[in-house]
C-alpha positions as CSV (number, residue, x, y, z in Angstrom):
1,M,-46.4,2.3,1.7
2,G,-44.4,0.7,-1.2
3,T,-45.6,-1.7,-3.8
4,G,-43.2,-4.5,-2.8
5,M,-39.6,-5.5,-2.3
6,K,-37.0,-7.1,-4.4
7,V,-36.4,-10.7,-3.4
8,C,-33.5,-12.9,-4.5
9,L,-33.8,-16.7,-4.4
10,I,-30.5,-18.4,-3.8
11,E,-30.0,-22.1,-4.0
12,K,-27.4,-23.7,-1.7
13,L,-25.9,-26.5,-3.9
14,S,-24.9,-29.9,-2.6
15,T,-21.3,-28.8,-3.3
16,G,-21.7,-26.0,-0.8
17,G,-21.8,-23.3,-3.5
18,L,-24.5,-20.8,-4.1
19,F,-26.6,-20.2,-7.3
20,T,-29.0,-17.3,-7.8
21,I,-32.3,-18.8,-9.1
22,D,-34.4,-15.6,-9.5
23,E,-34.6,-12.0,-8.5
24,R,-37.7,-9.9,-8.8
25,V,-40.1,-7.6,-6.9
26,W,-42.5,-9.4,-4.7
27,S,-45.8,-7.9,-3.5
28,T,-46.4,-7.3,0.1
29,E,-48.9,-10.2,0.2
30,M,-46.2,-12.7,-1.1
31,I,-43.7,-11.5,1.5
32,E,-46.3,-11.9,4.2
33,A,-47.0,-15.4,3.0
34,L,-43.4,-16.4,4.0
35,H,-44.7,-16.4,7.6
36,H,-46.8,-19.4,6.8
37,V,-44.7,-21.5,4.3
38,N,-41.5,-23.5,4.5
39,Y,-41.5,-24.6,0.8
40,L,-41.9,-22.7,-2.5
41,T,-41.8,-23.7,-6.1
42,H,-40.0,-22.0,-9.0
43,G,-39.8,-23.4,-12.5
44,G,-41.7,-26.5,-11.5
45,I,-39.0,-27.3,-8.8
46,E,-39.8,-27.4,-5.1
47,Y,-37.4,-25.8,-2.7
48,E,-37.2,-25.7,1.1
49,T,-36.5,-22.2,2.6
50,I,-33.5,-22.5,4.9
51,E,-33.1,-18.9,6.0
52,G,-33.6,-15.3,4.9
53,R,-31.8,-12.1,5.4
54,L,-32.4,-8.5,4.6
55,N,-29.5,-6.9,2.8
56,I,-29.9,-3.2,3.8
57,D,-27.1,-2.1,1.5
58,T,-29.0,-3.3,-1.6
59,G,-32.5,-3.2,-0.2
60,V,-33.0,-6.9,-1.2
61,M,-34.5,-9.7,0.8
62,E,-32.3,-12.8,0.1
63,L,-33.8,-16.3,0.7
64,L,-31.5,-19.3,1.0
65,L,-33.1,-22.4,-0.5
66,T,-32.3,-26.1,-1.0
67,K,-33.8,-28.3,-3.7
68,V,-36.3,-30.9,-2.4
69,N,-35.6,-34.4,-3.7
70,H,-38.7,-36.5,-4.2
71,F,-37.9,-40.2,-4.4
């Protein structure tokens, strides 16, 4: 069993474009936690997870996120 998987966080911008926020290896425990969460934080900013896909060509899990606006 491996030590983790590379995960790429991609923000869907309000303009419709995409912006890569982060790319790093996640532990198995962090990946398993995705079954229980809909939101994550990075750099003090909260994001909602929209969808994910496994890119088998690159071996990377890609998570599509939108920024949560707190009023």
